[in-house]
Every structure is written in C-alpha cells, then in structure tokens.
C-alpha positions in Angstrom: -0.2 0.0 0.1 1.1 3.5 -0.2 4.0 3.7 2.3 3.2 5.7 5.2 6.5 5.9 6.7 6.7 8.3 4.2 4.7 10.9 6.2 6.8 10.9 8.9 9.9 10.9 7.1 8.7 14.4 6.1 7.0 15.8 8.9 10.8 15.0 10.7 12.7 16.5 8.2 13.0 15.7 4.4 13.0 12.6 1.8 15.1 11.6 -1.5 13.4 12.8 -4.2 13.9 10.8 -7.7 15.6 13.2 -10.7 17.8 12.9 -13.6 19.3 16.2 -12.5 22.4 14.4 -10.5 23.9 11.2 -11.4 23.3 10.1 -7.7 20.1 9.9 -8.7 17.9 11.9 -5.9 17.6 15.2 -4.5 16.0 16.2 -1.2 12.8 17.5 -0.5 11.9 20.5 1.3 11.6 19.9 5.3 8.2 20.6 6.5 6.5 20.6 3.1 3.6 18.3 2.7 4.2 14.7 2.1 5.4 14.0 -1.5 4.1 11.5 -3.9 5.1 7.9 -3.3 6.0 7.7 -7.0 8.5 10.3 -6.8 10.7 9.0 -3.7 14.2 7.7 -5.0 14.9 4.1 -4.9 17.1 2.3 -1.9 19.1 0.7 -4.7 22.4 3.2 -5.4 22.4 4.8 -9.0 25.5 3.0 -9.8 23.7 -0.5 -8.6 20.6 0.5 -10.9 23.0 1.2 -13.6 24.9 -1.9 -13.7 21.9 -4.0 -13.4 20.0 -1.6 -16.0 22.6 -2.1 -18.6 21.8 -5.7 -19.3 18.7 -5.0 -20.6 19.8 -1.7 -22.9 21.8 -1.5 -26.1 25.7 -1.3 -25.3 24.3 -0.7 -21.5 23.4 2.8 -22.2 20.2 4.4 -20.4 18.1 7.1 -21.2 16.7 9.7 -18.8 15.1 13.2 -19.9 15.6 16.4 -17.7 15.8 20.4 -18.5 19.4 21.0 -17.3 19.8 23.1 -14.2 21.5 26.6 -14.6 21.4 30.0 -13.2 23.0 31.4 -16.7 21.0 31.8 -20.0 23.9 30.6 -21.9 23.7 27.0 -20.3 19.8 26.8 -21.0 20.0 25.2 -24.2 22.3 22.5 -23.4 19.5 20.2 -24.4 16.9 17.8 -22.0 17.6 14.0 -23.1 20.9 12.6 -21.6 22.5 9.4 -22.0 24.0 7.1 -19.2 26.3 4.4 -18.6 28.8 2.8 -16.1 31.9 2.9 -17.3 33.7 1.4 -14.8 32.5 -1.4 -11.8 34.6 -3.1 -9.6 32.6 -5.3 -7.2 33.7 -7.1 -4.1 32.8 -8.8 -1.4 33.0 -5.8 0.8 33.7 -3.2 -1.6 31.6 -1.5 -4.4 33.0 1.3 -7.0 31.4 2.2 -10.3 32.3 5.3 -12.6 29.1 6.6 -14.3 29.7 9.0 -17.7 26.7 11.2 -19.3 26.3 12.7 -22.1 23.6 15.0 -23.9 23.6 13.8 -27.4 21.0 15.8 -29.0 23.1 18.8 -27.8 26.3 17.5 -29.5 24.5 16.8 -32.7 23.3 20.5 -33.1 26.9 22.2 -32.5 28.4 19.6 -34.6 25.4 20.6 -37.5 25.6 24.0 -36.6 29.8 24.3 -37.1 29.9 21.9 -40.2 28.7 24.5 -42.4 31.5 27.1 -41.9 34.1 24.9 -42.8 34.9 23.5 -46.2 37.2 20.9 -46.8 36.4 17.4 -45.4 39.4 17.6 -43.3 38.1 20.4 -41.6 34.9 18.7 -41.3 36.2 15.6 -39.6 38.4 17.7 -37.4 35.7 19.7 -36.3 33.5 16.8 -35.6 36.7 15.2 -33.4 37.1 18.3 -31.5 32.9 18.2 -30.2 33.2 15.0 -29.6 36.3 15.5 -27.5 34.6 19.0 -25.8 34.2 18.0 -21.9 31.2 20.2 -21.7 29.1 17.9 -23.2 30.0 15.2 -20.3 29.5 14.5 -16.6 31.2 11.9 -14.8 30.3 10.7 -11.2 32.3 8.2 -9.1 30.8 6.0 -6.5 32.5 4.0 -3.7 30.5 2.1 -1.2 32.7 -0.1 1.3 31.3 -2.6 4.1 33.4 -1.6 7.3 31.7 -4.5 9.0 28.4 -6.5 8.9 26.8 -3.2 10.8 28.7 -0.2 9.3 29.2 1.0 6.2 30.5 4.4 4.6 29.4 5.9 0.9 31.1 8.3 -1.2 29.9 10.2 -4.1 31.2 12.6 -6.2 30.3 14.3 -9.7 31.5 17.1 -11.8 29.2 18.4 -14.5 31.4 20.1 -17.0 29.2 22.1 -18.8 29.0 24.4 -15.6 31.9 23.4 -14.0 29.7 22.3 -10.8 30.9 19.6 -8.7 29.3 17.5 -6.2 30.5 15.8 -3.0 28.3 13.5 -0.6 29.4 11.5 2.2 27.3 8.7 4.2 28.1 6.8 7.3 25.4 4.2 8.0 25.6 2.1 11.4 22.8 -0.3 12.1 22.0 -1.2 15.5 19.4 -4.2 16.6 16.3 -2.3 16.5 18.0 1.0 15.3 19.9 3.1 12.3 22.5 5.4 13.3 22.8 7.8 9.9 25.4 10.4 9.6 25.1 12.8 6.2 27.1 15.2 4.2 27.2 17.2 1.3 28.9 20.2 -0.6 26.5 21.3 -1.9 22.8 19.8 -1.6 20.2 19.9 -4.2 16.7 20.4 -2.9 13.7 20.3 -4.5 9.7 22.1 -3.8 6.8 21.0 -4.1 6.5 23.1 -7.4 9.4 21.4 -8.8 11.8 24.1 -8.2 15.6 23.6 -6.8 17.5 24.9 -4.5 21.0 24.7 -3.7 22.5 24.7 -0.2 26.4 25.2 -0.2 26.8 22.8 2.8 24.4 20.2 4.4 24.9 17.8 7.7 23.1 15.8 9.8 23.1 13.0 12.3 19.9 10.9 12.7 18.7 8.1 14.8 15.8 6.1 13.6 14.1 3.4 15.3 12.7 0.3 13.5 8.8 -0.2 13.3 8.2 -2.2 16.6 5.6 -5.0 16.5 3.1 -2.5 18.2 3.4 -0.1 15.4 5.7 2.9 17.6 8.4 4.5 15.6 11.1 7.5 16.6 13.2 9.8 15.2 16.0 12.2 16.7 18.4 13.9 15.1 20.2 17.2 14.5 21.3 18.8 10.8 23.3 22.1 9.8 22.5 24.2 6.9 26.1 26.4 6.1 25.5 29.5 4.0 23.0 30.8 1.9 21.0 29.0 -0.4 20.5 30.0 -3.8 17.8 29.1 -6.5 19.3 26.8 -9.5 17.5 28.9 -12.2 16.7 32.2 -13.7 14.0 32.7 -11.2 15.0 33.2 -7.4 12.2 33.8 -5.4 11.7 33.4 -1.8 13.8 30.7 -0.3 11.9 28.4 2.1 12.5 29.4 5.9 13.6 25.9 6.7 16.5 26.3 4.4 17.6 29.0 6.2 21.6 28.9 7.9 21.6 27.2 11.3 21.5 24.1 13.4 18.1 22.3 13.9 17.6 19.6 16.3 14.4 17.7 16.4 12.4 15.1 17.4 9.4 12.5 16.1 7.3 9.8 17.3 4.9 8.1 15.2 2.0 5.3 15.7 1.2 2.6 12.7 -1.6 0.8 12.2 -3.1 -1.6 9.5 -6.0 -3.6 9.4 -7.5 -6.3 6.6 -11.3 -5.3 5.6 -10.9 -8.7 4.3 -8.3 -10.8 1.8 -8.1 -13.5 -0.1 -4.8 -15.5 1.1 -3.0 -17.6 -1.5 -3.7 -21.3 -1.7 -1.7 -24.5 -2.9 -3.7 -24.2 -6.0 -2.6 -20.8 -6.9 0.5 -22.3 -7.1 0.2 -25.0 -9.5 2.9 -26.1 -12.3 2.3 -24.5 -15.6 3.9 -25.9 -18.7 5.5 -23.3 -20.9 8.7 -23.4 -23.3 11.8 -24.9 -21.5 10.1 -26.4 -18.9 7.2 -26.4 -16.4 7.5 -23.6 -13.7 5.7 -22.8 -10.3 2.9 -19.9 -11.3 4.0 -17.3 -8.4 2.7 -13.6 -8.4 4.8 -11.2 -10.8 5.4 -9.0 -7.0 4.8 -11.0 -4.4 3.8 -7.8 -2.6 0.6 -7.9 -5.0 0.1 -11.6 -5.0 -3.4 -11.4 -2.7 -6.9 -9.8 -3.5 -7.6 -7.6 0.0 -8.9 -4.2 1.0 -6.9 -2.9 3.6 -7.3 0.6 5.4 -4.2 1.8 8.1 -3.0 4.7 9.6 -0.2 6.7 11.0 0.0 9.6 13.3 2.3 11.3 15.4 4.3 14.7 16.9 7.3 16.5 16.0 9.2 19.4 18.2 11.9 21.1 16.8 14.3 23.7 18.0 16.2 26.0 15.7 19.6 28.2 16.6 22.2 30.1 14.7 21.6 32.2 11.7 19.3 34.7 12.1 16.4 32.9 14.2 16.0 31.1 17.4 12.9 29.7 18.0 11.4 26.4 19.3 8.0 24.7 17.7 6.1 21.7 17.7 3.4 19.8 15.5 1.0 17.0 14.9 0.6 15.3 11.8 -1.2 12.1 10.5 -2.6 10.2 7.4 -4.8 7.4 6.6 -4.7 5.4 3.8 -7.3 3.0 2.0 -6.2 0.3 -0.5 -8.0 -2.2 -2.5 -6.4 -4.8 -5.0 -8.6 -7.1 -7.7 -6.8 -9.8 -9.0 -3.8 -11.7 -8.1 -1.0 -10.9 -10.4 -0.3 -14.2 -11.9 -2.4 -14.3 -15.3 -1.1 -12.7 -18.4 -3.9 -10.1 -18.7 -6.8 -8.4 -16.6 -5.0 -9.8 -12.8 -4.5 -6.8 -11.6 -6.2 -3.7 -10.7 -5.3 -1.5 -8.0 -6.1 1.8 -6.0 -4.5 3.3 -2.5 -5.9 6.3 -1.3 -4.2 8.4 1.6 -5.1 11.3 3.4 -2.1 13.5 4.6 -2.4 16.1 7.5 1.2 17.4 7.5 0.3 20.2 10.2 -2.8 19.4 12.5 -2.4 22.2 14.8 -2.4 24.5 12.0 -5.9 23.5 10.8 -7.1 23.6 14.6 -5.8 26.8 14.7 -7.5 28.4 12.2 -9.4 26.1 9.7 -11.1 29.2 7.6 -7.7 30.7 7.3 -5.1 28.0 6.8 -6.9 26.1 3.9 -5.8 29.6 2.0 -2.0 28.1 2.4 -1.5 24.8 0.8 1.5 24.1 2.8 -1.1 23.1 5.7 -4.1 21.8 4.0 -5.1 18.4 3.8 -3.2 16.6 0.6 -5.2 13.5 -1.2 -2.2 11.0 -2.5 -4.1 8.6 -5.2 -2.4 5.9 -6.8 -4.1 3.5 -9.7 -2.3 0.8 -11.0 -3.6 -1.4 -14.0 -2.0 -4.6 -15.7 -1.4 -4.1 -18.9 -0.2 -7.2 -20.2 1.9 -9.8 -17.9 4.4 -8.1 -15.9 3.6 -4.9 -17.1 1.7 -2.0 -15.2 0.8 1.3 -15.9 0.5 3.5 -13.0 -0.7 6.8 -11.9 0.5 9.0 -8.9 -1.4 11.8 -8.3 -1.8 14.6 -5.4 -4.9 16.2 -4.8 -4.6 19.4 -2.6 -7.4 21.2 -0.8 -5.7 24.8 -0.4 -4.6 27.2 -2.4 -1.7 27.0 -4.7 -0.3 28.6 -8.2 -3.2 30.6 -8.7 -5.9 28.0 -7.9 -8.4 27.8 -5.0 -9.9 24.9 -3.7 -9.5 21.0 -4.1 -7.2 20.4 -7.6 -5.0 18.5 -8.9 -1.6 19.6 -7.7 0.9 16.8 -9.0 1.1 14.1 -11.0 3.3 11.3 -12.0 2.9 8.8 -15.0 4.9 5.4 -14.6 5.5 1.9 -16.7 6.3 -0.8 -14.1 8.4 -4.0 -15.2 7.7 -6.4 -12.6 10.4 -9.2 -12.5 9.3 -12.8 -11.1 12.6 -14.1 -10.7 13.6 -11.1 -7.7 10.7 -11.5 -5.8 9.7 -7.6 -5.4 12.0 -6.1 -8.1 10.9 -3.9 -10.9 12.2 -1.5 -13.8 10.4 1.6 -13.4 10.6 4.2 -16.4 8.6 7.6 -15.0 7.7 10.8 -15.9 6.9 13.8 -13.8 5.1 16.6 -16.2 5.2 19.0 -13.1 9.2 18.9 -13.2 9.3 18.4 -17.1 11.5 14.9 -15.8 11.5 11.4 -16.7 14.1 8.8 -15.6 14.3 4.5 -16.0 15.0 3.5 -12.0 15.5 -0.1 -10.6 13.7 -0.9 -7.3 13.6 -3.7 -4.9 11.1 -4.6 -2.3 9.2 -1.5 -2.7 5.6 -0.6 -3.3 
C-alpha cells in the first residue's frame, strides 16, 4: 500500500526524491513541506547499482533520461534535455563496491556539430571539427561512487560528481551504522540539492545531518531524533530567484519525532496451494507465482499513522522552538492476483495526509488558504497491461490554494510503466515521467511498493 513511513520522514525532516538532475539520482525534498508523492521517492538502490543491473537490458548498457539542465546562466539553458548514462567502470568485491558513471547530452552535441559543419569547407576540416566536438568536455558529466562495508553493521558511501558544462562539483558522504533496533546515519553534502513542491530546485552550499531512527516495532511505534546543520546561503538553481524556503535558512536544527502506525484488513483472499500450480511453458514447467509477491493477494485494507514532532533552531538569523502534529490514513483495494497474462491486477490506494494538524485546529478557514498546511490526498492507480507490465498513475490532490488555483485541485502527477521481474520476488524496472518537473528517468527498485 502507499508508504505511510513517508509521512513521518517528511514531517521529521526530508525525503530523497528521484531526479535525473544528479548522477547520484536523487535530491532532497524541502523540510516541513507536505508529504511528497510516493512515486517520486528515490530507489533504495544506489544509482550506480541500478545502472549496473539496467545495463544488461539496454543496447550497449546505455540508459536514457530526460530533464532540462539546471543552470542559473541563460547561456547554459540550451544544453539539451535528453541525456544518456552508462557505467564506464565497476569493481564489485565482497565488501567494497565502486563504479564510474558517465553521462552525455547527445542532442546538444549533434546540434553543435551540425551548426559548425556549415562553417568549414574541406572534408579534413569537417573531420577535425567533429573530433574536436566529441572531445569537448562541456557535453559530459562523470560521477564516482564508492560503497565500503567496514563491518556487518557499518558502511561508508562516498559520491563525487562533476558536471563539465557548468563546472559544478557535488560531493556526498554517508556513514550508516545498524544497531539491532535502530539505524544511525551521518550524512554530509557539498552542496546539497533540494526540490520543493512546485518542482523548483534550490542549492545549499553545505548540509550535514546526524540521525537516529528506530525500526518499526510490532506495536507500531517508531521514533526518530536528529540534528541538522545548514551552511551558507541557499540559492535558486534557475533564472527565477524567488523567496528561499524558511527551513533552508542557515543554522542548526535539532528535531525529534514519534509515530504510531496500524493496519487492518477489511477482507483478504489468502494465497493457496491451488494458486501455485505448475504451468508448462517453453523450457519446462514453472511454478505460477505472482509477478510481485507484495501484490499476490486480493484485499481491502485500511491503515493509518499519526505522530508529533518538536524542533528547535539556533544560529543564523533565528532562534525558535516549535511543535506540531501530523497524521495519515490510507485505504487500499486490490482486485486480482497478478499472475495471469491479462486482467489480473487492478489496484487503488488513497492516502489522506495532514502535515500540520495544529495549524488546522488554530484556524481552519484561514489555514486552508495556505496549501502548505492544507490536507493532501495522494492517489495511486495501477492497472496491469500485459504480463508483468503495469501502468501506474500517482496524483496529489490539494484542498488548499496553490499556483493561483483555489479549492480542491490536482497539484502534482507522475506517470510510470513498471516491469516486474518475477525471479526477484519483488523487483521491478520503473520508467516514470513528471509533467510538473518536466523530468523522466528509468530506475530499478527492489522490495519497494
């Protein structure tokens, strides 16, 4: 069903959002904004690992993505939206994984070659012109990612990427330590890329955070504490500056949150031995398992999560303390077992998010004028097309006002095609497109809804 944990993560601090704007494959959501679409959250797999797996299914191991380039300079706005990524080098080992990602913007390269070819006469000059363009670094980006397991419970990630067209460099380091019932994460980025609910990108020169997250207990309780430091002045990564989000102001923020989560089946048709009959196909007999084990049983389920957060800011231009309540309730309905070649999966998930309950209580009529505190309805519609291919639509309906629209309106939508791989149990290739951000990419997801 729709991921309820995203509600707490968004209320606590921020969420990784999938984007082709970085070779790392994600940016951060803006802290304190409403819960983002489930379809927009980034894969748990590292981008270099995704490219390594996806490369087996694409010609020459080249994976396409689409995104207008981010630039604060008008001279760089025409660098083309189509990019091709490939894994130039990978060195997997038992405890260490390293990969080198390369990216090229082919349309801009071809346009530049074509424009310059008319200005030279001889064949030799044209050949030199083409060779010079292919060696021009401004059409390329590279990224180096290294993941090292120091022990069974501790790992270190280092990602460095360089965009030669605007001479930007991004560095991210993550230290993860797993305890029996907690995950401790120390993360730093120079700079960190954020994306707000309107699809606008912001760049923070320095972002450092230390986070302790409890695993969900059998009782449904979960808590999280952490401290975050913003360094430098945030800036818009485009020609429209605008007012920076308040949560990206310089300073140090300490935050704590807890939540209680519960789920109950209204009805469910359990999988039986008759569902797992042997099917004869070319190459032998196979067990008729579901394309995705997480969608193997028809059901109707209702679930919910509620919790609270408290935070205190120090440094910079402000010093304050705040507390808030949040909650989500979700209804999921699935028809079909996702086993047959056609018509065996129709699924609807509807999740109502309230990111600031206290603001609604203090002034319901006035707060609905601000979409940042108004209730949000996240809808997920999934329909099997053929075999393992599923068409999915994620939509967010806002009950406030945003972008000049008043009252209930669709604020954001993401369309995707999912190809489930039965042999992975619950793994799939996802090709998605966001009209709001005008971005699209291909991802690999494993054991994610």
